[in-house]
Structures are given as C-alpha cells and as structure tokens.
C-alpha positions, 0 to 999 in steps of 0.5 A: 228189062235191062239188067241195071233196072232187074238188079234195082226191082230185086234189092227194092223187091229184098230190102222190102220184104226184110220190112215185114215184122218180126212176130217173136219182137214187138216194138210196142209200147211198155204201157207198165213202164209209161208214167202216170198223170196224177193230180197232186192239186187241182184248184181255183181262187174264185172272185172271193172267199168260197161259201160252204166249199162253192167258188163264187164266179161274180163278174162285177168282183175284180173285174171277174179275174178267177185263176184255175191252178194245178200241180200235175205229179208222176209226169215229165209229157202230159195233156192237159185239158180243162172243162165246164161242167153242169156237174162233175163228172166229164161228158159229151156237153162238158165245154173244153176251156182249156186244151194242151196236148204239149204239156211239159214238153215243148216249150218253157212255160208251156203248161208246166206240170205246176201250173195257171190259167187265167180267167174273166168272168164278162157282166155279159157273161163272156167267160175269157181265159188264157194262158198266153198260149190257150186263150178261150174266149166265148158266152156262156149263154151263147153256148147253152151251159147258162140258164141263169144267175146264180148258177152252179157249175164244175169246173173240171182238170183231166190229165192223161198220158196216152189214155190213162186219165184222172180228174178233179172237179171244183164246185163254182157258181158264176153270179 
C-alpha cells in the first residue's frame, strides 16, 4: 500500500476508536429535567348545552358543528392526540381523529398549548374535523364505531412529552 493510503487508513481507525463510548459519562436525556404535560383544561362545546354531563353532538343542529378545546400547561413542546372511544379509557380500537407531534414546537398556530379543533358531524354519520393543519374525514358507520343513533361515546385528549402522557375524557352523545 502507498504511504498516503496507510496514513488515511490509520487516521480513520483512530477517529473511529475515539468515537467509542465513555462508560463514565452518560449523555442521555435526564428525564427528571423534562417538563411533564399537564392538561389544564380539555372541553367539548357541543351542538347544544350539555344534558346531565353529556355533550350532545346532533347532525341536525348548527350543521353538526362542535369544537374541542384544550389548554396544555407545563410543556412548551408536546405530542397531542384526540380519540373517539366507546369508554373513558384509551384502547387499541379507539379512533384517532387528531395527531400532531409538533405541538408548540415548529410553526405558528400549529397545535398551540391552548388551541381548538373544529368538527362537523353530518347526517350521513361522517365526522369532519380540522384545525388548518390536521384534518379528519371519515364515516363513523363504515369505521364500525357508530352502531346506531343516539349513541354515547367519549372524546379523549392525550398530551405527551416523550413517554409521559396525561389524558382527559369527555362524554358525548351522537344524535
């Protein structure tokens, strides 16, 4: 081998060896210093006033328009998700209607700590939601979620920082 090639090979080997781990220094994230998500408020403004703590979402009132509002405290950047569920607990069969991993971190009005998601429930049982960046548009019958009208359900908000997640559930009734 030429002397220049030997020099380059030795230099590369030395540099790679220098990149090895130092067991004395752990450069991983100290989770104790991360903010924890706190759901200061999570609410649903239905198509009409609540009845016995159940929020009505009626396709025949106000064109089925309702809003989901949230206020997340203690975290500047977080992952926000909103689900439709048959109960107040998140599970694999819930339908995710909002998913934004960039909340508070990237763009102006991109899922701010205090924000709103506007939805419409149609007479054909289609749910359409949007905040300008995220959107959801699916028929809840064909998804197997609605089995009849009226039907009680829950809207669940989940805010996470890394793997630390907090949830809040609101009982609704599709009418």
